[in-house]
Structures are given as C-alpha cells and as structure tokens.
C-alpha positions in Angstrom: -91.0 -16.3 14.3 -94.0 -14.6 13.1 -94.7 -13.1 16.4 -91.2 -11.8 16.7 -91.5 -10.1 13.3 -94.7 -8.4 14.3 -93.1 -7.2 17.5 -90.0 -5.7 15.8 -92.2 -4.2 13.1 -94.3 -2.5 15.8 -91.2 -1.2 17.5 -89.9 0.3 14.1 -93.3 2.0 13.6 -93.1 3.5 17.1 -89.5 4.8 16.6 -90.5 6.3 13.2 -93.4 8.1 14.7 -91.2 9.4 17.5 -88.7 10.7 14.9 -91.5 12.5 13.1 -92.7 14.0 16.3 -89.1 15.3 17.0 -88.9 16.9 13.6 -92.2 18.7 14.0 -91.1 20.1 17.4 -87.8 21.4 15.9 -89.7 23.0 13.0 -92.1 24.7 15.4 -89.2 25.8 17.6 -87.3 27.3 14.7 -90.5 29.0 13.4 -91.1 30.5 16.9 -87.5 31.8 17.1 -87.7 33.3 13.6 -90.9 35.1 14.5 -89.4 36.5 17.7 -86.3 37.7 15.7 -88.5 39.4 13.1 -90.5 41.1 15.9 -87.3 42.3 17.6 -85.9 43.6 14.3 -89.0 45.6 13.6 -88.9 47.0 17.2 -85.3 48.1 16.7 -86.1 49.7 13.4 -89.0 51.6 15.0 -86.7 52.8 17.8 -84.1 54.0 15.3 -86.7 55.9 13.3 -88.0 57.6 16.5 -84.5 58.6 17.6 -83.7 60.0 14.2 -86.9 62.0 14.1 -86.3 63.3 17.6 -82.8 64.5 16.7 -84.1 66.2 13.6 -86.7 68.0 15.6 -84.1 69.0 18.1 -81.9 70.5 15.4 -84.8 72.4 13.8 -85.8 73.7 17.2 -82.4 75.1 17.8 -82.6 77.3 14.7 -86.2 78.3 15.2 -87.1 81.8 16.3 -89.2 82.1 19.5 -91.4 85.1 19.8 -92.6 86.2 23.2 -94.5 89.5 23.3 -92.6 92.1 21.3 -89.2 90.6 21.7 -87.7 88.0 19.4 -84.9 85.6 20.6 -82.9 83.6 18.1 -81.1 80.6 19.5 -77.7 79.7 18.3 -77.1 76.8 15.9 -74.9 73.8 16.8 -71.7 75.7 15.9 -70.8 79.0 17.6 -69.5 81.8 15.5 -66.4 83.5 17.0 -64.9 86.8 16.2 -61.6 87.0 14.4 -60.2 88.8 17.4 -60.6 85.6 19.4 -57.8 84.0 17.3 -55.4 87.0 17.7 -52.9 86.6 20.4 -52.6 90.3 21.3 -55.2 92.6 22.8 -54.1 96.1 22.0 -51.2 98.3 20.9 -50.5 101.2 23.2 -47.5 103.4 24.1 -45.2 101.5 21.6 -46.1 98.2 23.3 -48.0 95.1 22.2 -50.3 94.1 25.1 -51.0 90.4 25.1 -54.5 89.0 26.0 -55.3 89.2 29.6 -52.5 91.7 30.0 -50.2 89.0 31.4 -47.3 90.1 29.0 -46.1 93.4 27.4 -43.8 93.4 24.4 -41.6 96.1 22.9 -39.9 95.5 19.5 -36.5 96.7 18.4 -35.9 96.8 14.6 -32.3 96.0 13.7 -30.5 97.0 10.5 -28.7 94.1 9.0 -25.0 94.0 8.1 -23.2 92.2 5.3 -21.1 89.7 7.2 -19.8 87.9 4.2 -18.1 91.0 2.7 -16.2 91.7 6.0 -12.6 90.9 6.6 -11.6 88.3 9.2 -10.8 91.0 11.7 -14.1 92.7 11.2 -15.9 89.3 11.5 -14.1 88.7 14.8 -15.2 92.1 16.1 -18.8 91.3 15.1 -18.7 87.9 16.9 -17.2 89.4 20.0 -19.8 92.1 20.0 -22.6 89.5 19.7 -21.2 87.5 22.5 -21.2 90.6 24.6 -24.8 91.2 23.7 -25.7 87.6 24.8 -23.8 87.9 28.1 -25.4 91.2 28.9 -28.9 89.8 28.7 -30.7 89.5 32.0 -34.1 88.8 30.6 -35.5 86.6 27.8 -35.6 87.9 24.2 -37.0 86.6 20.9 -35.3 87.1 17.5 -37.8 87.5 14.7 -37.1 87.7 11.0 -39.9 88.9 8.7 -39.7 88.5 4.9 -41.6 90.9 2.8 -42.1 91.5 -0.9 -40.6 94.8 -1.9 -43.4 97.2 -2.5 -42.2 100.0 -4.9 -45.6 101.7 -5.3 -44.7 104.5 -2.9 -41.4 105.1 -4.5 -42.9 105.2 -8.0 -45.5 107.7 -6.8 -42.7 109.9 -5.3 -40.7 109.7 -8.6 -43.8 110.7 -10.6 -44.5 113.7 -8.5 -40.9 114.8 -8.8 -41.0 114.2 -12.5 -44.0 116.4 -12.8 -42.1 119.2 -11.1 -39.1 118.7 -13.5 -41.5 118.8 -16.5 -43.0 122.1 -15.3 -39.5 123.5 -14.9 -38.5 122.2 -18.4 -41.5 123.9 -19.9 -40.5 127.2 -18.2 -36.9 126.9 -19.5 -38.1 126.3 -23.0 -40.4 129.2 -22.9 -37.6 131.5 -21.7 -35.3 130.3 -24.5 -38.0 130.7 -27.2 -38.7 134.2 -26.1 -35.1 135.4 -26.4 -33.6 133.3 -29.2 -34.8 135.5 -32.0 -34.4 138.8 -30.2 -31.4 140.7 -31.7 -31.1 142.9 -28.5 -30.2 139.9 -26.4 -26.5 139.0 -26.3 -25.5 135.6 -27.7 -23.9 134.6 -24.4 -27.2 135.0 -22.6 -29.0 133.0 -25.4 -26.4 130.2 -25.1 -26.7 130.1 -21.4 -30.5 129.8 -21.6 -30.2 127.1 -24.3 -27.8 125.0 -22.1 -30.2 125.4 -19.1 -33.1 124.1 -21.2 -31.0 121.2 -22.5 -29.8 120.3 -19.0 -33.4 120.3 -17.7 -34.5 118.1 -20.7 -31.7 115.6 -19.9 -32.9 115.5 -16.3 -36.5 114.9 -17.4 -35.4 112.0 -19.7 -33.3 110.5 -16.9 -36.3 110.7 -14.5 -38.5 108.9 -17.1 -36.0 106.1 -17.4 -35.8 105.7 -13.6 -39.6 105.4 -13.4 -39.8 102.9 -16.3 -37.1 100.7 -14.8 -38.7 100.9 -11.3 -42.1 99.9 -12.7 -40.5 96.9 -14.5 -38.8 96.0 -11.3 -42.0 96.1 -9.4 -43.5 93.5 -11.6 -41.0 90.9 -10.2 -42.6 89.5 -7.1 -39.5 87.5 -6.2 -37.7 90.6 -4.9 -37.7 90.1 -1.1 -36.7 92.2 1.8 -35.9 90.8 5.2 -36.4 92.7 8.4 -34.8 91.7 11.7 -36.4 92.3 15.1 -35.6 91.7 18.7 -38.7 91.3 20.8 -38.3 92.2 24.5 -41.0 90.9 26.9 -42.1 92.0 30.3 -44.3 90.1 32.7 -46.3 91.9 35.4 -46.0 88.8 37.5 -42.4 89.9 38.2 -43.9 92.5 40.5 -45.2 89.8 42.8 -48.2 90.5 44.9 -49.1 94.2 44.5 -52.0 96.6 44.6 -51.2 98.5 41.4 -54.0 99.3 39.0 -53.9 98.7 35.3 -52.7 102.2 34.5 -49.8 101.9 37.0 -48.8 98.5 35.7 -48.7 99.7 32.1 -46.5 102.6 33.1 -44.1 100.3 35.0 -44.1 97.9 32.0 -43.3 100.8 29.6 -40.4 102.1 31.8 -38.9 98.6 32.2 -39.3 97.7 28.5 -37.8 101.0 27.4 -34.8 100.4 29.6 -34.3 96.9 28.3 -34.8 97.9 24.7 -32.2 100.7 25.0 -29.8 98.2 26.6 -30.3 95.9 23.6 -29.7 98.7 21.1 -26.5 99.8 22.9 -25.0 96.3 23.1 -25.9 95.5 19.5 -24.1 98.6 18.4 -20.9 96.8 19.4 -21.6 94.5 16.5 -22.1 97.3 14.1 -25.9 96.7 14.1 -28.0 99.7 14.4 -31.5 99.5 16.0 -34.5 101.5 16.9 -37.7 101.0 19.0 -40.8 100.6 16.9 -43.6 103.1 17.6 -47.3 102.1 17.7 -47.8 102.7 14.0 -44.8 100.6 13.0 -46.0 97.8 15.5 -49.4 97.8 13.8 -47.7 97.5 10.4 -45.5 94.6 11.7 -48.6 92.7 13.0 -50.5 93.5 9.8 -47.8 91.8 7.7 -47.6 88.9 10.1 -51.3 88.1 9.9 -51.8 89.0 6.2 -48.8 87.5 4.4 -50.7 86.8 1.2 -52.4 90.2 0.8 -50.1 92.6 2.6 -48.2 93.4 -0.7 -51.4 94.1 -2.6 -53.2 96.0 0.1 -50.8 98.0 2.2 -51.7 99.2 5.7 -52.6 102.7 4.5 -54.9 101.3 1.9 -56.5 99.0 4.3 -57.2 101.8 6.8 -58.5 104.1 4.0 -60.8 101.3 2.8 -62.0 100.8 6.4 -61.1 97.1 6.4 -60.9 97.2 10.2 -64.6 98.1 10.4 -66.4 94.7 10.8 -69.9 96.1 10.6 -71.8 99.4 10.4 -75.0 100.3 12.2 -77.6 102.6 10.9 -79.3 105.4 12.8 -82.4 104.5 14.7 -85.5 104.9 12.6 -87.3 106.9 15.2 -84.4 109.3 15.5 -84.7 109.9 11.7 -88.5 110.5 12.1 -87.9 112.9 14.9 -85.3 114.8 12.9 -87.6 115.0 9.9 -90.5 116.2 12.0 -88.3 118.8 13.6 -87.4 120.0 10.1 -91.0 120.1 8.9 -92.0 122.0 12.1 -89.2 124.5 11.5 -90.2 125.0 7.8 -93.9 125.3 8.7 -93.1 127.8 11.4 -91.0 129.9 9.0 -93.7 129.8 6.4 -96.4 130.8 8.9 -94.3 133.6 10.2 -93.7 134.9 6.6 -97.5 134.8 6.0 -98.2 136.7 9.1 -95.6 139.3 8.2 -97.3 139.7 4.9 -100.7 140.0 6.5 -99.4 142.5 9.0 -97.8 144.5 6.2 -101.0 144.5 4.2 -103.0 145.6 7.2 -100.5 148.3 8.0 -100.6 149.4 4.3 -104.4 149.5 4.4 -104.3 151.5 7.6 -101.9 153.9 6.0 -104.0 154.2 2.9 -107.1 154.8 5.0 -105.3 157.5 7.0 -104.1 159.1 3.8 -107.6 159.0 2.4 -109.1 160.6 5.5 -106.4 163.2 5.5 -107.1 164.1 1.8 -110.8 164.3 2.6 -110.3 166.4 5.6 -108.0 168.7 3.6 -110.7 169.0 1.0 -113.4 169.8 3.6 -111.3 172.4 5.4 -110.4 174.0 2.0 -114.1 174.3 1.1 -114.8 175.7 4.6 -112.0 178.3 4.1 -113.4 179.2 0.7 -116.9 179.6 2.1 -115.6 181.7 5.0 -113.9 184.1 2.6 -116.6 184.2 0.0 -117.3 187.9 0.5 -113.6 188.7 -0.1 -113.1 186.2 -3.0 -116.4 186.6 -4.6 -119.2 184.2 -5.3 -118.2 183.1 -8.7 -114.6 182.4 -7.8 -115.6 180.6 -4.6 -118.0 178.3 -6.4 -115.4 177.5 -9.1 -112.8 176.8 -6.4 -115.1 174.5 -4.6 -115.9 172.7 -7.9 -112.2 172.2 -8.4 -111.8 170.7 -4.9 -114.7 168.3 -5.6 -113.1 167.4 -8.9 -109.9 166.5 -7.1 -111.9 164.4 -4.7 -113.6 162.5 -7.5 -110.3 161.9 -9.3 -108.8 160.5 -6.2 -111.8 158.2 -5.6 -111.6 156.9 -9.2 -107.9 156.2 -8.8 -108.5 154.3 -5.5 -111.3 152.3 -7.1 -109.0 151.3 -9.9 -106.4 150.2 -7.5 -109.1 148.3 -5.4 -108.2 150.1 -2.2 -111.6 151.5 -1.4 -114.2 149.1 0.0 -117.9 149.5 -0.5 -118.6 150.7 3.0 -116.2 153.6 2.7 -117.5 154.5 -0.8 -121.1 154.6 0.6 -120.0 156.8 3.5 -118.2 159.2 1.2 -121.2 159.3 -1.2 -123.6 160.0 1.6 -121.2 162.7 2.9 -121.0 164.3 -0.5 -124.8 164.3 -1.0 -125.4 165.8 2.4 -123.2 168.7 1.4 
C-alpha cells in the first residue's frame, strides 16, 4: 500500500509539473503575440505619418512658385478657377439673334403683348381660342414659351416727369412775370389783364398737378410688390438642318437669320389672329432680356444702362507697359530739352547779330567822323583855321560822347577801346 501511495504521489507531481510547463508556454506565446502586435501597430502609425507628410508636401508644392531664369511659373491649386462665361449658355448676341455655345443653335425672340382674357365675352374668348389653335397648327418647327416676371421700375418715368415739371415751372415763372408787368399798367385793357391772369392760373394748376403725379409715382415706386409680366416666344434654328455642307460661319449665320426672321414673322402673323401683338427683339432688347434672366435679384436696383455705365461688364483692366511709359516720358523730356536748346541758340544768335549790328554802327560812326575831319581839313583855306579847328573839336566831342554812352551800356569791349584810343592818339 505504501508503494502504491508513493507511485500515485509521483504521478501527481509529474502531472502538476506538466501543467506548470503548459501555463508558461501559453504565457510566453501570448507575450510574443502582444509584442508582434505592438510592433505592427507602430509600423502602421509610422506609415500613416509618412503618407500624411507626403500629401502635405505635395499640396505645398502645387502652390509654390518655381523660378527658372527670368520667367516665373505659378502652378494652379487643387481647384481650378473658371470664368463666369463658362456657366452661361449663350456665346454671343448678333443680328438680333442669341448664338448658343458652339454655334449649334441660333435663337430669335418674339415679345408678345398680353390680352385680358377674363374681361372678354364668350364670343371673343372663342375667337382667341380658335386663333391660338390656328397658331399651334401652323407651327412646323419647335418653339418655347417664356414668361419673365419683373419688378416695375419707375425710375425712368419719374425722371421724365421731373424734366417735364421743370419746363412747366419755367413757363409758370414766365407767365407770372408777364402778368406782374401789366396788372398795374393803366394803359393795358382789363380784358388783356384778365387773359394773362387766367393763363398764369392755368399754368400754376398744371404745375401743381405735375407735382402730385410725381409724388404719387414716387410712393408707388417704394412698393416692390408691383410686378410686370412679359411674354416671349423663342424660335430656334439648328444649323444641322442644313445637313453636310461647306458653308463657312458667316454664311451659316446669314442663313440662320433669314430662316429665323421668316419663322418669327409667321409667329407674329398667326398670333395676331388671337388679338396678340408681337415684335422681334433687337440685339439691345435681347441683352436686356438675358440681363434680367441672369440677375433677378439685382436687375431692379441696377438697370442695364447703369450696369453698362458703371462698366460692370469689364472683368479686369490692364495698365500700360512700364517701358512704354518710360519711353513716352523720355520723348517728352527730349522734346522739351530740344525746344529749350533751340530757344537758347536763338537768343545767342540774336545777341551776336545785335553785337554785329552795334559794331557796324560804331564803325560807321567812326568812319563818318574821320571823313568829316578830312573834309574839314581839305577845306581849311576856305573855312579858315579857327573854324576848322573848332569844327574838328566838335567832331571829337561827339566821338567821345558816343564812346561814353557805349561804355555805360557795356557794348564796347576792351580791345575795341584800345584800338580807338590808339587811333585817336595817332591822329
């Protein structure tokens, strides 16, 4: 029994040691797996950080400015900026036509004047309906009916009224002046005075009536809920209807205009059977139609005329080249300097000519004095010695006076003065 106990005890110890060994192996395995997981996690974090840094560098590189030589090239950012014209469906307005982008379609618009259908009698209503059915049956091409609602803009009407009121006021002042000038004159008949008075009163009533109209219209313009509807029939034409052709752009536009004009006139003629009047919009009216269509919120505040005057259609302005400005400034300076130099040279030439004239005059005066003294000396025996000497003295006095005057004026130089002094001493 004792041996059996020892044997079973030994087996229990061995099994316990094996269990301990299994637990250690599991712990080591879990520790290894955890370490591997942590390493993989750090690797993934590192890769994520590298990718993020690379994307950031790529974005900064796209907005950087690269300089090569004297040229600078700026790369576009991630988003591309488009012009507002890229979102507009039409390309141009020419010859009373709207030309779609790519010139694949041309449009002509007929504006129709509305009628009050509800106030018509049954017979008139039947006539309108029959006329409209005739209009629909006569169509051989597609059309589009377009209704545009606009806020009534009374600004132009108010300005017209004010201009007219200013004329009425000036006429009223004139009438009052005429009446005031004759009302106290006893020579004027009473009938003429009464006629002038009635004319002034009539003009004053007209003036007051005009003021009331302007005041009421201005109050009405403050109400933004007054709307006006405009009705249009849009007639299209497709150049593809020509099939394969060798027409150029100018010829296609002329064909489109002829075809659209014929169709539009047919629409106007058939609509007249309904009592509806129509007209073809010109290029200016087409632009206004498109302006209201694309600027619904601001068209009432900024009309088409104001927008054009304010140059809202100018997207940007470019300045003149700086070198062109420098060249123009240099040309201006050269011209001014040339004019100034020419003026100086003219003054110099004038002074030299003046000096030459003065010199000639001096020489002439000296020659006259010398010849006068020679004449006196030649006629000494006839004139007498005393008279001849006194006359020669008088001539010398005139010469000295002239020299003094020239010295004061600064018109005799030192060389000429020495020459004249030597000449006088030699004599």
